[in-house]
C-alpha positions in Angstrom: -33.4 -20.8 22.9 -30.5 -18.6 21.9 -26.9 -19.7 22.2 -24.5 -17.8 24.6 -22.2 -15.5 22.8 -18.5 -15.3 23.8 -15.9 -12.8 22.5 -12.3 -13.5 21.7 -9.9 -11.1 23.4 -9.0 -9.4 20.2 -12.6 -8.1 19.7 -12.2 -5.6 22.6 -8.9 -4.2 21.1 -10.5 -4.1 17.6 -13.4 -2.1 18.9 -11.3 0.2 21.0 -9.0 1.1 18.1 -11.9 1.9 15.8 -13.8 3.8 18.4 -10.7 6.0 19.0 -10.2 6.6 15.3 -13.8 7.6 14.8 -13.9 9.9 17.8 -10.8 11.7 16.5 -12.7 12.3 13.2 -16.0 13.4 14.7 -17.3 13.8 18.2 -19.9 11.1 18.8 -19.0 9.1 15.8 -17.3 6.4 17.9 -20.5 6.0 19.9 -22.5 5.6 16.7 -20.0 3.0 15.5 -20.3 1.0 18.8 -24.1 1.2 18.6 -24.1 -0.2 15.0 -21.7 -3.0 16.1 -24.0 -3.9 19.1 -26.9 -4.1 16.7 -24.9 -6.5 14.5 -24.0 -8.6 17.6 -27.7 -8.7 18.5 -28.6 -9.9 15.0 -25.9 -12.6 15.2 -27.3 -13.7 18.5 -30.9 -13.8 17.3 -30.2 -15.3 13.9 -26.7 -16.9 14.0 -27.0 -18.8 10.7 -28.4 -15.9 8.7 -25.1 -14.6 7.6 -22.8 -15.9 4.9 -20.1 -18.5 5.5 -16.9 -17.0 4.2 -14.1 -19.5 5.1 -14.5 -22.9 6.6 -17.2 -22.4 9.2 -16.5 -18.7 9.8 -19.3 -16.4 9.1 -19.3 -12.7 8.3 -22.0 -10.1 9.3 -21.5 -6.6 8.0 -22.0 -3.5 10.2 -24.7 -1.1 9.0 -23.4 2.3 8.0 -19.8 1.5 8.7 -17.3 -0.4 6.5 -16.7 -3.1 9.1 -17.6 -6.8 9.4 -18.0 -9.1 12.4 -16.4 -12.6 11.9 -17.8 -15.4 14.0 -18.4 -19.1 14.5 -21.6 -20.9 15.3 -20.7 -23.9 17.5 -23.0 -26.5 19.0 -23.2 -24.8 22.4 -22.2 -21.2 21.7 -21.4 -18.4 19.2 -17.8 -17.2 19.2 -17.2 -13.6 17.9 -13.7 -13.7 16.4 -12.9 -10.2 15.2 -14.4 -6.9 14.0 -12.4 -5.8 11.0 -12.5 -3.1 8.3 -13.9 -4.6 5.1 -10.8 -3.6 3.2 -8.4 -5.5 5.5 -7.0 -8.9 4.5 -9.4 -11.4 6.2 -6.5 -13.9 6.7 -5.6 -11.9 9.8 -8.6 -13.2 11.7 -7.9 -16.4 13.6 -9.0 -19.8 12.3 -11.2 -22.0 14.4 -9.2 -24.0 16.9 -9.1 -27.7 16.3 -10.5 -29.7 19.2 
């Protein structure tokens, strides 16, 4: 049984900004980026513990063909996608897990 995946609000704005940038630099490149990110999301959903833990319990999955990474948490009842960031950005900008 796979865990449900939820996305923080920032993920949508992350993806929209990158999509727009790639489309400005090549028609169809934004769509290719989104396709690669969706494949990464699917890998996370299928194998959530496959990717490296990079800070506390936050994991990082890299996006194939693009210099981006998906940061996420695996919780007991769900997977939380935190951010999609360029690999050269400071990872401290992604949010830390909320304490319960």
